[in-house]
Structures are given as C-alpha cells and as structure tokens.
C-alpha positions as CSV (number, residue, x, y, z in Angstrom):
1,M,0.2,0.1,0.1
2,L,2.9,2.4,0.8
3,D,4.4,1.8,-2.5
4,T,1.2,2.5,-4.2
5,Y,0.9,5.9,-2.3
6,H,4.5,6.8,-3.4
7,F,3.9,5.9,-6.8
8,F,0.9,8.2,-7.0
9,I,3.0,11.0,-5.2
10,T,5.6,10.2,-7.9
11,V,3.3,10.6,-10.7
12,D,1.7,13.6,-9.6
13,V,5.1,15.5,-8.6
14,C,6.6,14.5,-11.9
15,T,3.3,15.7,-14.1
16,C,3.6,19.0,-12.0
17,I,7.2,19.6,-12.9
18,F,6.8,18.5,-16.5
19,C,3.5,20.8,-16.9
20,I,5.6,23.9,-15.8
21,F,8.6,23.1,-18.1
22,L,6.0,23.1,-20.7
23,L,4.4,26.4,-19.7
24,L,7.9,27.9,-19.5
25,M,8.6,26.8,-22.9
26,I,5.5,27.8,-24.4
27,Y,5.9,31.2,-22.8
28,S,9.7,31.5,-24.1
29,R,8.4,31.2,-27.8
30,E,6.2,34.5,-27.6
31,N,3.6,32.9,-29.6
32,L,0.5,33.0,-27.2
33,H,-0.9,35.6,-29.5
34,I,-1.7,32.7,-31.6
35,R,-5.0,30.8,-30.5
36,R,-3.6,27.7,-31.6
37,A,-0.8,28.1,-28.9
38,R,-3.1,29.5,-26.2
39,L,-5.4,26.5,-26.4
40,F,-2.5,24.3,-26.0
41,C,-1.3,26.3,-23.1
42,L,-4.5,26.0,-21.5
43,L,-4.7,22.3,-22.0
44,V,-1.3,22.1,-19.9
45,L,-2.6,24.6,-17.4
46,F,-5.9,22.4,-16.6
47,M,-3.3,19.0,-16.6
48,L,-1.1,21.0,-14.1
49,A,-4.2,22.2,-11.7
50,A,-5.6,18.6,-11.8
51,S,-2.5,16.9,-10.9
52,F,-1.7,19.7,-8.3
53,S,-5.0,19.0,-6.9
54,E,-4.6,15.1,-6.8
55,L,-1.2,15.8,-5.0
56,F,-2.9,17.9,-2.3
57,V,-5.6,15.4,-1.5
58,I,-3.2,12.4,-1.5
59,A,-0.3,14.1,0.4
60,A,-2.1,15.9,2.9
61,P,-6.0,14.3,3.5
62,E,-5.9,15.5,7.1
63,T,-5.7,18.9,6.4
64,S,-7.5,19.5,2.9
65,P,-11.3,20.0,2.5
66,L,-11.3,16.5,1.0
67,T,-14.6,16.7,-1.0
68,F,-14.1,20.1,-2.4
69,S,-10.6,19.2,-3.5
70,A,-11.6,15.8,-4.9
71,A,-14.2,17.5,-7.0
72,F,-12.2,20.0,-8.2
73,S,-9.5,17.9,-9.3
74,R,-11.9,15.2,-10.9
75,L,-13.6,18.4,-12.9
76,L,-10.4,19.5,-14.1
77,R,-9.5,15.9,-15.3
78,L,-12.7,15.4,-17.1
79,T,-12.3,18.9,-18.9
80,C,-9.3,18.1,-20.5
81,P,-10.8,16.1,-23.5
82,S,-13.1,19.1,-24.2
83,V,-10.1,21.4,-24.1
84,F,-8.3,18.9,-25.9
85,L,-11.1,18.8,-28.8
86,L,-11.2,22.6,-29.0
87,Y,-7.3,22.4,-29.6
88,L,-7.9,19.9,-32.6
89,L,-10.5,21.9,-33.9
90,E,-8.2,24.8,-33.9
91,L,-5.3,22.8,-35.7
92,A,-7.9,21.9,-38.6
93,G,-9.0,25.5,-39.0
94,E,-12.5,24.5,-38.0
95,L,-13.1,26.3,-34.9
96,R,-12.8,29.7,-36.6
97,A,-15.6,28.8,-38.8
98,M,-18.0,27.3,-36.2
99,R,-20.9,29.6,-35.6
100,T,-21.8,30.7,-32.1
101,R,-24.7,28.5,-31.8
102,Q,-22.5,25.7,-32.8
103,K,-19.9,26.8,-30.2
104,V,-22.9,26.7,-27.6
105,L,-24.1,23.4,-28.5
106,L,-20.7,21.8,-28.0
107,S,-20.2,23.4,-24.8
108,I,-23.7,22.3,-23.2
109,P,-22.5,18.9,-22.1
110,E,-19.5,20.5,-20.5
111,I,-21.9,22.8,-18.5
112,F,-24.0,19.7,-17.7
113,L,-21.0,17.9,-16.1
114,F,-19.9,20.9,-14.3
115,G,-23.3,21.1,-12.6
116,S,-23.3,17.4,-11.9
117,V,-20.0,17.7,-10.0
118,V,-21.1,20.7,-8.3
119,F,-24.2,19.1,-7.1
120,Q,-22.4,16.0,-5.5
121,T,-20.1,18.0,-3.9
122,I,-22.9,19.7,-2.2
123,Q,-24.4,16.3,-1.4
124,Q,-21.3,15.1,-0.2
125,Q,-21.1,12.3,-2.5
126,R,-18.6,10.1,-4.2
127,I,-17.2,12.1,-7.1
128,S,-16.0,9.2,-8.7
129,A,-19.6,7.9,-9.1
130,L,-21.0,10.1,-11.8
131,G,-23.7,8.1,-13.0
132,W,-24.7,7.3,-16.7
133,A,-25.1,10.8,-17.6
134,G,-21.7,11.7,-16.6
135,R,-20.1,8.7,-18.1
136,F,-22.0,9.8,-21.3
137,I,-20.8,13.2,-21.3
138,V,-17.2,12.1,-21.0
139,G,-17.7,9.7,-23.8
140,F,-19.3,12.1,-25.8
141,Y,-15.9,14.4,-25.9
142,C,-13.9,11.3,-26.3
143,A,-16.0,9.9,-29.0
144,C,-15.8,13.2,-30.5
145,L,-11.9,13.3,-30.5
146,F,-11.5,9.7,-32.1
147,F,-14.2,11.0,-34.9
148,F,-12.2,14.2,-35.4
149,L,-8.8,12.2,-35.9
150,L,-10.2,10.0,-38.0
151,K,-12.0,12.5,-40.5
152,H,-8.4,14.9,-40.7
153,H,-6.5,11.9,-41.0
154,D,-5.0,13.4,-44.4
155,S,-4.6,16.6,-42.9
156,F,-1.8,16.0,-40.6
157,Q,1.6,14.7,-41.3
158,K,2.3,11.2,-40.0
159,K,4.2,12.0,-37.1
160,D,1.8,14.5,-35.9
161,Y,-1.1,12.3,-36.4
162,H,0.6,9.6,-34.3
163,G,1.3,11.9,-31.3
164,L,-2.5,13.6,-31.3
165,L,-3.7,9.9,-31.2
166,T,-1.6,8.8,-28.4
167,L,-2.8,12.0,-26.6
168,T,-6.0,11.1,-27.4
169,I,-6.2,7.7,-25.8
170,G,-4.4,9.0,-22.8
171,M,-7.2,11.6,-22.3
172,T,-9.7,8.9,-22.9
173,V,-8.4,6.5,-20.5
174,G,-7.7,9.3,-17.9
175,A,-11.2,10.6,-18.1
176,V,-13.1,7.2,-18.1
177,S,-10.8,5.4,-15.5
178,G,-13.1,6.2,-12.4
179,R,-11.9,4.7,-9.1
180,H,-8.9,3.0,-10.6
181,L,-6.3,5.1,-9.7
182,L,-3.3,3.1,-11.0
183,I,-5.1,3.4,-14.6
184,L,-5.6,7.2,-14.0
185,Q,-1.9,7.7,-13.2
186,M,-0.8,5.7,-16.0
187,A,-3.0,7.7,-18.2
188,I,-1.5,10.8,-16.8
189,V,2.0,9.6,-17.9
190,F,0.8,8.9,-21.4
191,Q,-0.9,12.2,-21.6
192,I,2.3,14.2,-20.4
193,L,4.7,12.4,-22.7
194,S,2.2,12.8,-25.5
195,C,1.9,16.9,-24.9
196,L,5.8,16.8,-24.7
197,Y,5.9,15.1,-28.3
198,C,3.3,17.7,-29.6
199,F,5.2,20.7,-28.1
200,F,8.4,19.7,-30.1
201,T,6.4,18.7,-33.5
202,I,3.1,20.2,-33.7
203,E,3.8,23.2,-32.0
204,D,7.3,23.8,-33.6
205,D,7.3,27.3,-34.1
206,S,9.8,27.0,-36.7
207,R,7.1,25.7,-39.1
208,F,4.6,28.6,-38.6
209,R,7.2,31.2,-38.4
210,D,9.4,33.0,-41.3
211,T,12.7,33.5,-39.4
212,E,13.7,36.5,-41.8
213,T,10.5,38.6,-41.3
214,G,9.0,37.2,-38.2
215,L,5.7,36.8,-39.7
216,L,3.6,33.7,-39.9
217,S,4.9,31.2,-42.6
218,R,3.4,29.8,-45.8
219,Y,2.9,26.6,-44.1
220,A,0.7,28.6,-41.3
221,L,-0.9,30.5,-44.2
222,L,-2.5,27.3,-45.8
223,R,-3.5,25.8,-42.2
224,F,-5.2,29.3,-41.5
225,V,-7.5,29.8,-44.3
226,R,-8.7,26.2,-44.2
227,P,-12.1,27.1,-42.7
228,F,-12.9,30.1,-44.6
229,Y,-13.4,27.9,-48.0
230,D,-16.8,27.0,-47.0
231,A,-17.5,29.8,-44.7
232,S,-20.6,32.1,-45.6
233,Y,-18.5,35.4,-45.2
234,H,-16.3,37.0,-47.2
235,T,-12.2,36.9,-46.6
236,W,-9.9,39.0,-48.6
237,I,-6.5,37.5,-49.8
238,I,-4.2,40.6,-50.7
239,A,-0.6,39.5,-52.3
240,L,2.0,42.0,-52.1
241,D,4.9,41.3,-54.6
242,I,8.0,42.9,-54.6
243,R,9.3,43.4,-58.2
244,N,12.7,41.8,-59.1
245,S,13.3,40.8,-55.5
246,S,16.2,38.4,-56.7
247,Y,17.8,41.3,-58.3
248,Y,17.8,43.5,-54.9
249,Q,19.2,40.1,-53.3
250,M,21.9,39.7,-55.6
251,T,23.1,43.7,-55.8
252,L,22.4,44.2,-51.7
253,G,23.7,41.0,-50.7
254,S,21.7,38.8,-48.4
255,T,22.6,40.5,-45.1
256,V,21.2,43.7,-46.0
257,M,18.2,42.1,-47.8
258,A,17.5,40.0,-44.9
259,G,17.4,43.6,-42.7
260,I,15.0,44.9,-45.3
261,L,12.9,42.0,-45.2
262,H,12.7,42.4,-41.3
263,E,11.7,45.8,-41.5
264,M,9.1,44.9,-44.0
265,G,7.7,42.2,-41.5
266,S,8.0,44.5,-38.6
267,W,5.6,47.0,-40.1
268,L,3.2,44.5,-41.5
269,H,3.0,42.5,-37.9
270,G,1.6,46.1,-36.6
271,F,-1.6,45.0,-38.8
272,S,-2.0,41.6,-36.8
273,R,-4.9,42.1,-35.1
274,D,-8.9,42.1,-35.4
275,G,-8.7,39.1,-37.4
276,L,-6.2,40.3,-39.9
277,R,-2.9,38.1,-40.3
278,C,0.1,38.8,-42.1
279,F,2.4,36.0,-43.7
280,R,5.4,35.8,-45.8
281,S,4.5,33.1,-48.5
282,E,8.1,33.4,-50.5
283,Q,11.1,35.3,-51.4
284,G,9.3,38.5,-52.7
285,Q,5.8,37.9,-51.8
286,F,3.8,38.7,-48.7
287,I,0.0,37.6,-48.0
288,I,-2.5,39.6,-45.7
289,V,-5.7,37.8,-45.1
290,M,-8.1,40.3,-44.1
291,P,-12.0,40.1,-42.8
292,A,-13.7,42.8,-44.6
293,E,-17.3,43.4,-45.4
294,T,-17.1,44.9,-48.9
295,R,-14.4,45.1,-51.7
296,E,-13.8,48.8,-51.5
297,D,-12.5,48.5,-47.6
298,A,-10.2,45.6,-48.8
299,E,-9.1,47.8,-51.7
300,A,-8.5,50.8,-49.5
301,F,-6.2,48.6,-47.1
302,A,-4.4,47.3,-50.1
303,E,-3.6,50.8,-51.6
304,K,-2.5,51.8,-47.9
305,I,-0.1,48.9,-48.1
306,R,1.3,49.3,-51.4
307,K,2.3,52.9,-51.0
308,K,3.9,52.1,-47.8
309,F,6.0,49.6,-49.6
310,E,7.0,51.7,-52.7
311,G,8.4,54.2,-50.1
312,T,11.8,54.1,-48.7
313,W,13.1,51.2,-46.8
314,I,16.3,52.0,-44.3
315,Y,18.8,49.3,-43.0
316,E,21.8,50.5,-41.5
317,T,23.6,52.5,-44.3
318,A,21.6,50.9,-47.1
319,I,18.4,52.9,-48.5
320,V,16.3,50.8,-50.8
321,A,13.2,52.0,-52.7
322,V,11.4,48.9,-54.3
323,T,8.4,48.6,-56.6
324,A,5.6,46.6,-55.3
325,S,2.2,45.4,-57.0
326,V,-1.1,44.4,-55.4
327,R,-3.3,41.6,-56.3
328,M,-6.3,40.7,-54.3
329,A,-9.3,38.1,-54.4
330,C,-12.0,37.0,-52.2
331,I,-12.7,33.6,-50.2
332,P,-14.9,31.8,-51.1
333,D,-16.2,34.0,-54.0
334,Q,-13.0,33.4,-56.3
335,I,-11.0,31.1,-54.3
336,R,-12.6,28.0,-52.7
337,D,-9.9,25.5,-52.2
338,E,-6.1,25.4,-51.5
339,K,-5.4,24.5,-55.1
340,Q,-7.0,28.0,-56.2
341,L,-5.0,29.9,-53.5
342,L,-1.7,28.3,-54.7
343,L,-2.5,29.1,-58.2
344,F,-3.4,32.7,-57.0
345,M,-0.1,33.0,-55.1
346,S,1.9,31.9,-58.0
347,T,0.6,34.0,-60.7
348,I,3.0,36.9,-61.5
349,A,1.1,40.0,-61.6
350,Q,2.3,41.3,-65.2
351,Q,-1.0,42.9,-65.6
352,V,-0.1,45.7,-62.9
353,I,3.0,46.9,-64.8
354,G,2.5,50.1,-66.1
355,S,-1.0,50.4,-64.9
356,D,-2.7,53.4,-63.4
357,N,-4.4,51.2,-60.7
358,P,-1.9,48.9,-59.2
359,V,-4.5,47.2,-56.8
360,M,-5.8,44.4,-59.2
361,F,-8.8,42.2,-58.5
362,T,-7.9,38.8,-59.9
363,D,-10.5,36.1,-60.8
364,V,-8.9,33.1,-60.0
365,L,-11.6,30.8,-61.1
366,K,-11.8,32.4,-64.6
367,Q,-8.0,32.2,-64.7
368,Q,-7.9,28.6,-63.6
369,E,-10.6,27.7,-66.0
370,R,-8.4,29.4,-68.9
371,Q,-5.3,27.5,-67.9
372,L,-7.0,24.1,-68.0
373,E,-8.4,25.1,-71.5
374,V,-4.9,26.0,-72.7
375,E,-3.5,22.8,-71.0
376,Q,-6.0,20.8,-72.8
377,A,-5.2,22.4,-76.2
378,L,-1.7,22.2,-75.7
379,Q,-2.2,18.4,-75.3
380,R,-4.5,18.0,-78.4
381,G,-1.7,20.0,-80.1
382,I,0.9,17.4,-79.0
383,S,-1.0,14.2,-79.8
384,R,-1.9,15.5,-83.2
385,K,1.3,17.2,-83.9
386,S,-0.5,20.5,-84.7
387,F,2.1,22.9,-83.4
388,R,3.5,24.9,-86.4
389,V,6.9,26.2,-86.6
390,Y,7.5,30.1,-88.4
391,Y,10.7,31.6,-89.1
392,Q,11.5,35.4,-88.9
393,P,14.5,36.7,-90.9
394,I,17.6,38.3,-89.1
395,Y,19.2,41.1,-91.2
396,D,23.2,40.9,-91.2
397,A,24.0,44.5,-91.1
398,R,27.6,44.3,-92.3
399,T,26.6,42.0,-95.6
400,G,23.0,43.3,-96.5
401,R,21.7,39.7,-96.4
402,F,19.5,37.6,-94.4
403,R,22.0,35.3,-92.7
404,S,19.8,33.4,-90.1
405,A,16.2,33.4,-88.5
406,E,14.6,32.9,-85.4
407,A,12.4,29.6,-85.1
408,L,9.0,30.7,-83.7
409,V,6.3,28.1,-82.4
410,R,2.4,28.6,-83.2
411,L,-0.6,26.9,-82.2
412,H,-3.9,27.2,-83.7
413,D,-6.5,24.9,-81.8
414,E,-9.8,23.9,-83.0
415,K,-11.9,25.0,-80.0
416,L,-9.9,28.0,-78.6
417,G,-8.7,29.3,-82.2
418,S,-5.1,31.2,-82.0
419,I,-3.3,31.1,-78.6
420,S,-0.5,33.4,-78.1
421,P,3.0,31.9,-77.3
422,E,3.3,34.2,-74.3
423,E,0.3,32.4,-72.7
424,F,0.9,28.7,-74.0
425,I,4.5,28.6,-73.4
426,R,3.7,29.8,-69.5
427,V,1.1,27.0,-69.1
428,A,3.5,24.4,-71.0
429,E,6.2,25.2,-68.6
430,Q,3.9,25.0,-65.5
431,T,2.6,21.9,-66.5
432,G,5.7,20.0,-67.8
433,L,4.4,20.0,-71.4
434,I,7.4,22.4,-72.4
435,H,9.5,19.1,-72.8
436,S,7.5,17.7,-75.4
437,I,6.7,21.1,-77.4
438,G,10.4,21.8,-77.1
439,E,11.4,18.6,-78.8
440,M,8.8,18.7,-81.3
441,V,9.7,22.4,-82.4
442,F,13.7,21.3,-82.5
443,E,12.9,18.0,-84.7
444,E,10.9,20.4,-86.9
445,V,13.9,23.1,-87.4
446,C,16.2,19.8,-88.1
447,R,13.6,18.3,-90.6
448,F,13.6,21.9,-92.3
449,L,17.3,22.1,-92.5
450,S,17.6,18.8,-94.2
451,E,14.9,18.5,-96.4
452,S,14.8,22.4,-97.5
453,D,17.2,24.3,-99.7
454,V,17.3,26.9,-96.7
455,L,21.2,26.9,-96.5
456,E,21.6,27.4,-100.2
457,R,19.6,30.6,-99.9
458,G,22.1,32.2,-97.4
459,I,20.8,31.1,-94.2
460,R,23.9,30.0,-92.2
461,F,22.0,29.0,-88.8
462,I,18.5,29.0,-87.1
463,E,18.0,30.2,-83.8
464,V,15.9,27.8,-81.4
465,N,14.5,29.3,-78.2
466,L,15.2,27.2,-74.9
467,S,12.7,27.6,-71.8
468,T,13.9,27.7,-68.4
469,V,12.1,24.1,-67.5
470,Q,14.0,22.5,-70.7
471,C,17.3,24.0,-69.2
472,M,16.7,22.0,-66.0
473,D,16.4,18.7,-68.2
474,D,19.9,16.9,-67.6
475,H,19.3,14.4,-70.5
476,L,18.7,17.5,-72.9
477,A,21.9,17.2,-74.8
478,E,21.2,13.8,-75.5
479,T,17.7,14.2,-76.9
480,F,19.1,16.9,-79.3
481,R,21.9,14.9,-80.5
482,A,19.5,11.9,-81.5
483,I,17.3,14.2,-83.3
484,L,20.5,15.5,-85.0
485,D,22.0,12.2,-85.8
486,R,18.5,11.4,-87.4
487,Y,18.2,14.0,-89.9
488,H,22.0,14.4,-90.3
489,V,22.1,18.2,-89.3
490,D,25.4,19.9,-88.3
491,P,24.9,21.2,-84.8
492,H,26.6,24.4,-85.9
493,R,23.5,25.3,-87.9
494,I,21.7,25.5,-84.8
495,N,21.8,28.3,-82.3
496,L,20.2,28.1,-79.0
497,E,18.5,30.9,-77.5
498,I,18.2,31.1,-73.8
499,T,16.6,34.0,-71.7
500,E,18.3,36.2,-69.3
501,S,15.7,35.0,-66.6
502,A,16.8,31.5,-67.4
503,V,20.5,32.1,-67.1
504,I,20.0,33.3,-63.4
505,F,17.3,30.9,-62.3
506,N,19.8,28.3,-61.3
507,E,23.2,29.1,-62.1
508,S,24.7,25.9,-61.3
509,V,22.5,23.9,-63.4
510,M,22.5,26.2,-66.3
511,V,26.5,26.0,-66.2
512,N,26.3,22.0,-66.5
513,S,23.5,21.8,-69.3
514,I,25.3,24.6,-71.5
515,R,28.4,22.8,-71.1
516,K,27.1,19.8,-72.3
517,L,25.3,21.4,-75.2
518,Q,28.4,23.3,-76.0
519,Q,30.4,19.8,-76.4
520,E,27.5,18.5,-79.0
521,G,28.6,21.7,-81.0
522,F,25.7,24.1,-80.3
523,S,26.6,27.9,-80.2
524,F,24.2,30.1,-77.8
525,S,22.2,33.4,-77.7
526,L,21.2,35.7,-74.8
527,D,17.8,36.7,-75.4
528,D,15.7,39.5,-73.8
529,F,18.7,41.2,-72.7
530,G,18.4,44.0,-70.2
531,T,14.8,42.7,-69.2
532,G,15.9,40.6,-66.2
533,N,18.3,40.7,-63.3
534,A,21.4,39.2,-64.9
535,S,24.3,41.5,-64.5
536,Y,26.9,41.8,-66.9
537,S,29.1,39.4,-65.6
538,Y,26.9,36.5,-66.8
539,I,27.6,37.6,-70.5
540,A,31.4,37.3,-69.8
541,K,30.8,33.9,-67.9
542,Y,28.8,32.2,-70.5
543,P,29.7,31.3,-74.1
544,F,27.1,33.4,-75.9
545,R,27.6,34.2,-79.3
546,L,24.9,36.8,-80.0
547,I,23.2,39.4,-77.3
548,K,19.9,40.1,-78.4
549,I,18.7,43.2,-76.6
550,D,15.0,43.5,-76.0
551,K,12.8,45.4,-78.3
552,S,11.8,47.6,-75.5
553,F,15.0,49.5,-75.2
554,L,14.7,50.2,-78.7
555,W,11.6,51.8,-78.8
556,E,12.1,53.8,-75.5
557,S,15.4,55.1,-76.7
558,E,13.3,57.2,-79.5
559,K,11.4,59.1,-76.6
560,D,13.5,59.3,-73.8
561,P,17.3,60.8,-74.2
562,V,18.2,58.8,-71.2
563,R,16.8,55.7,-72.4
564,N,18.8,56.3,-75.6
565,V,21.9,56.6,-73.7
566,I,21.3,53.3,-71.7
567,F,20.4,51.9,-75.0
568,L,23.8,52.9,-77.2
569,N,25.9,51.9,-74.0
570,M,24.4,48.3,-74.0
571,L,25.6,48.2,-77.6
572,S,29.3,49.5,-76.5
573,L,29.5,46.8,-74.0
574,I,28.6,43.9,-76.2
575,R,31.1,45.2,-78.6
576,G,33.6,45.7,-75.5
577,L,33.1,41.9,-74.6
578,E,33.3,40.7,-78.4
579,R,30.0,39.7,-78.5
580,R,27.8,40.0,-81.8
581,S,24.7,42.3,-81.0
582,V,21.2,41.8,-82.1
583,A,18.5,44.6,-82.1
584,E,14.8,43.3,-81.9
585,G,11.7,44.9,-82.7
586,V,13.0,47.1,-85.8
587,E,9.9,48.5,-87.5
588,T,11.0,51.6,-89.5
589,E,13.8,52.6,-91.8
590,K,14.9,55.3,-89.4
591,Q,15.5,52.6,-86.8
592,K,17.5,50.6,-89.2
593,Q,19.5,53.3,-90.4
594,M,20.2,54.5,-86.7
595,L,21.2,50.9,-85.8
596,I,23.7,50.4,-88.5
597,Q,25.3,53.5,-88.0
598,R,25.8,52.4,-84.2
599,G,27.4,49.3,-85.1
600,T,24.5,46.8,-84.5
601,D,25.6,43.5,-86.1
602,Y,22.1,41.8,-86.8
603,L,18.6,43.5,-87.0
604,Q,15.2,41.5,-86.5
605,G,11.7,43.0,-86.6
606,Y,8.4,43.4,-88.7
607,Y,10.3,46.1,-90.8
608,F,12.1,43.2,-92.9
609,S,9.3,40.5,-92.2
610,K,6.7,39.2,-89.4
611,P,7.4,35.4,-88.7
612,L,6.6,33.1,-91.8
613,P,5.8,29.6,-92.4
614,E,8.4,27.5,-94.0
615,D,7.1,27.8,-97.7
616,Q,6.8,31.5,-97.5
617,F,10.1,31.9,-95.6
618,L,11.8,30.2,-98.4
619,E,9.9,32.5,-101.1
620,Y,10.8,35.7,-99.2
621,L,14.5,34.6,-99.1
622,A,14.5,34.0,-102.7
623,L,12.9,37.2,-103.4
624,S,15.2,39.4,-101.1
625,K,18.1,37.7,-102.8
626,V,17.1,39.0,-106.3
627,N,16.2,42.6,-104.9
C-alpha cells in the first residue's frame, strides 16, 4: 500500500514539474497571441491544476477540504478532453469557422458535467460515481476526439497524427478510469509524454514562423485559411509582390536584404489584430488575410499597404526603394480551395506593370478555367502534332543579307483558336508539357534544315528558343543529339536562345546544361537582354555568341534621351565583350539606319518580315536575294 501511495505521489509530482517546464517553454516562444498556442497552453494548465489538486488530496488528506479538492481535481481531469477537442478543432481550422450556436451546443455537455460535479460535492457524494449521464458526457467528448482524428487523418503529417492519437488515448483512459487510480496515473504519464511530443512537433514554431521577417509562414497560411473556403462570409486575400526581388538580393547582398525584409515584416506585423493576419509566402511575396465586408474596404487597405512598400526602406546605411504590386481575391467567391489559393499566389502580376491602378482584382476561377483550357489545347496539339514552326529572318547589317532566322512556335486550336505563345508557353512550363513541345520544335527545325534548300539561300544557322524548364533537363543534350543524327544536321547550324531570366534561375544547373550542349557543337544566344536581373558578369561567364537586346529598349530610346544613352551603352558593352549584338523590334527605316550607324551586327523585326511559315519563308529569301 505504501509503494502505491508513493507511486501516486511521484507521478503527480513529475506531472507538475513537466507541466511547469512546458509552460515555461511555451512562454519563451512568445507566440501566445496565436490561438492554437493559447489552447495548447490552456490544456497544459488544466493538467497541471488537476495533478496539483490530486497531489494535495493524496499528500495531506487530514488538512484538506477533501470533498471540494477531490471534486475540483476530478472536474479538471474530466474537462481535459473537451479542451483538447478545441485544440484539435483549431489545428484543423474549424474552430474559427464555427458559428456561435455551434459553439454553444458543443459546450452544453461540459456545462452539464460541471453542474453534476458541483451537485455531488454539495450532497457530499462520491465524485467518482458520476452516474450514466456523467459517463455519457465524458464518452461524448472522447468519441468526438476519435471521430475528428479519423475525419482529418490526411490533414496532419504522419508523425503529428501519431502524437495526437496517443494523447487522445491518454485523455480517454484518464477521463473514464473512475476509481481505478493506478490506471488513471498511467494515463497521466501517457498524457504528459504525448504533450511533450506534440510540443516539439506540432507546436514547433519554426514551421509556423518565417525567420527572416518574423511573420507567419506559408505553412501557417495554408492551415489558417482552411475554414474560410466553406464560410458564408467574405475573407480577402491580398498578395503583395516585390518586383525583381532576386535582383535586390543579388545587388544588396543577403545580409542587407534580410534586414530590409525584417523591417517590412515588423511593419506588417503591426496589422496582426482584429482577425487580420500577415504571412510571408516566398522570397518576394507577402500575403495578408483580411476579413472585410466590402471590396472597397479591402482595396483601400491594399492601396495603403502598396504605398508604404513603395516608399523608402532603411537598414543600417542602405537606403532601398522598391516597386511593389498588389493583387486581391476573395474567399470563397474567387478562391474555394487550396489549389486555387496556390494558383493565385504563383501568378505573376504582369498586368499591374504600367497600370494606373496597381490594386488588381484577380478572378482566380476564370484564370484557372482558362489555364485548364490552354493545357487541354496543348495536349491536343502534342497528340495531333498541330504545332507549327514559323521563321522570322534576321538581317546581317555587315553584308546586307539575311544570314539567320529565329524559329517561333505557333498553335491554332480547333476550340480556342490562335493562342499567343506568351500564354501557352507559360502554361506548358507549369505543366511540364514544354519538354514535348520543345523537342517537337527542335525536330521540326532539323527536318526543315535537312529537307529544304534553306542553306543554299544564304541562311547559315537557325535560332531555337530554350525555356527555363528545358534547361533543367539533365538529358537535354542527349535528346538533341539523337534528333540531329536522325536528320544528319550539323549542330553548328543551330543556335540555342536562352532568356536572361533562365540564366539566373539556377546558375549551377545552367552551367552544366550549357557545358553539355556546347560539347555537342551548339552555339548560344542570350535573349531579351536587359529585361531580367542578370548582371553584365553573366555575359562574360557564358559562351554566348549573340546578345539580343529586348525590343523595349529600342522603342523607348526614341522617346527618352536617357533611355537612348542606356541603349547605346548596351551596344558598346556588347562590342567591348567581343560579342555580336542583335536589335529586336525594328519596325522603321529610321531605326534600321540608326542601328547600322551605331554598329549593330544583326537586326530583327517586322520592318523586314513577320514570322512566316517555311514555304513563305523560302520564297521571301529568294525574293530578297534577287532584290
């Protein structure tokens, strides 16, 4: 009997120590403003109070008001499953979505249980004998726990689910143990160990917190918004995108950029109140979840955020002015599930560039529907081989002849009609279909070089575009070599165009891809130079034969003297690096003459010809040679 007595004392003392330790750890994380953390803390407090009361009853029965202490201890122990149920509901995001009436109905059994314990205390009855009603109430909450875990089995990671299941079993056994004190003490041991496990896994703050900004993380965002998808009220998602964030990272350095991001996060954190939450979803993007009655209220707040971000940010000696764009969507009108939310966040806000109204309302449902339609059109085009390759001639300023051409893919779908390359290339990259399309275009170019007399008509090589996703393919060089061998085409007849954004996307992978392709005999061009974030060091690092200057620089140079200086300096830089320059977007005789005078090597644009099907392209070459 004495050993059992000491065992009870030891278990309760250890439980109190562990609970105090947990409370100190919870407090040290400074995240009690999050309801999930507060409910977990409340659960530990109930367990601490219950164990302390039991310890008080067992250790000093002659001095304690036994009936009251026993009642208080038993009530706390029986309340733990209902508190734990609230914690689980919050983890799954359902607690915020519950209406007041639902919460009241859920709490009625607990109120009845409280009244039952108080009544028995007044009547000096045994607290362990709760009767059928008390056992039903405790069983109800325990059944709810198991039903909840079964329902949300896929919502938790495997290790998290096992911890919650163990804690549920411990809560159930402890609540229904009744007079079996030994079973109760063993259940308490399970409970405290499970709580420790959950604290270091589910309550791991690193998953919910972005370390650079101090804001809530992408993981926390996806869990936070789950209950809003089926809600009857509006919740607004505001996406704040910092344009060219990778450029700032590269030029300012990681330390300064981390400091700037922390300043931004601290400012946004000040709005985390009244249901509004701020998250950092990725490198240059912040997400604000805002409950608002009207679209006008949400737009006004979004505009306030944008203006602040486009101001000056200071970190130590660095002063940075960024450009930001804001997009908005409404849950559940436009965003109805997690897939649509991820689509909304991943959409680059190109439509806001140059817009007078930078706060854009994005209809994600229509966008998703359109993307699906384009994806289906791409699949039809691949299966039916309905993609067509057009060729736009490139003028050699030194010889006055067309010495090369760019291969451009086109798609006319039977349902959607003509789809712009800007649209279907983006969808193809997102879905992985770009590999099949790129291989199809390359093979079509090789067939054209092999079966036509295009080389006899003065063309020395044809430029073929490579997408960023294609460059990530480790077997790209082998695939291209097999196609070259099939059509007996010299690789020097093909020049591969790589965009500036692809070059900086993943430098190590790009270096490896270019090295393999260069060993096969291919040459390279840097496309759209000046539009991305690449520094001039990239030109010297890679074996680019040609540097193609984006057409926007030529067009703007005619309107703005400053832009003209920039454009001319770009031409001088390319010459200084012993590379050949290509000016895109030539549309007038005046532009042609100016570019030739400035020493531009190659010219391309509608002034010479639009992209043409291969038969018309051959006719154009024959006609231009005669002229």
